[in-house]
N, C-alpha and C positions, 0 to 999 in steps of 0.2 A: 450506452456507457455514460454515467454521470460526469458532469464537468464542475470543477471547483475553481474559484478564483483564489490566488495566493499573491500577496505582496512580496516583492524581492527581499525586503528587509525582515520578513516574518519567519519564525520557526514554528511549524504547524504539524500536528499529528493527524494521520489518516489511518483508518482501521476498517477491517472487514469482520463481521460476525458470521462464523461458519456454522453456528448451532443448528439451523434449520437444514443444512446440507448433510451434516454428520449423522451416521446411524447411531442407534442406541448403544452406549458403551464404547463407541469409537472416539479416539482422541488424536489430536494433531501431534505428529512427531517432529516435523520441521516446517519452517516457512522461509521462503526466499523472496526478497523484495528486489525489484529491478525498476529502472527508470529509462525511458527512451525519449529523446536521444540521451545517451549515457551520461554526458557531462552537463546536462541542462540544469539539474538540481542536485543538492547534496543529500544523500540518504544517511541518516544519523542513527540514534538509538532505536532499537526495536522494542516493542511491547508485546507481551504474551500473557493472556489471562483466560485460561480454559479454552473456549471456542473462539475467542477474539484475538486476532493478530493485528498489530499496528506498527507504524514506523513514524519517526519524526523526520520532516523534510525542511531544508532551508535553502536560501540562495535563489538563483534564477535571474533572468534578465527580462524586463518588461517586454511583452509581445510574444514570448515563447509559449508554445503549447506542448505539454509533455504527457506521456502515458506512464502511469504508476501501476505496477502489477505485483500481485502476491501469489506465489505458487506454493501450495501446501502438499505435504505427504502425511498420510495417516498410518496408525498402527495396523490398519486392515489392508494396507498395500494400495490404497487409492490415492490419486492425485487430482488436484483441481487448481484452477487459476481464475482470479478475478482482477479486473482492471478499472481504473478511473482516469479521467483526463484532468489535468491541471493547467489552467491558463494563468500565466504570470502577468500581473498587472498592478499598477499603483492603485491600491484600495484604501 
């Protein structure tokens, strides 16, 4: 799982490109973003552009490590989830 550094004062977007995973003609119907621990960071505006799903993240306390996950559902009835780790630190 990739790890990204994030400053507590920054508002940053993270995204996943699902194009290599989707079958020909398949599209994403919904995307659900979660953060663990739940109150560690603020999930804000989401982004959706074809096979790319993203979210803006803000806040956090230096020293925290969080798991950001995106679960998608497709028009073919498939679901998948990807995650990344965020280490909150003064950068």
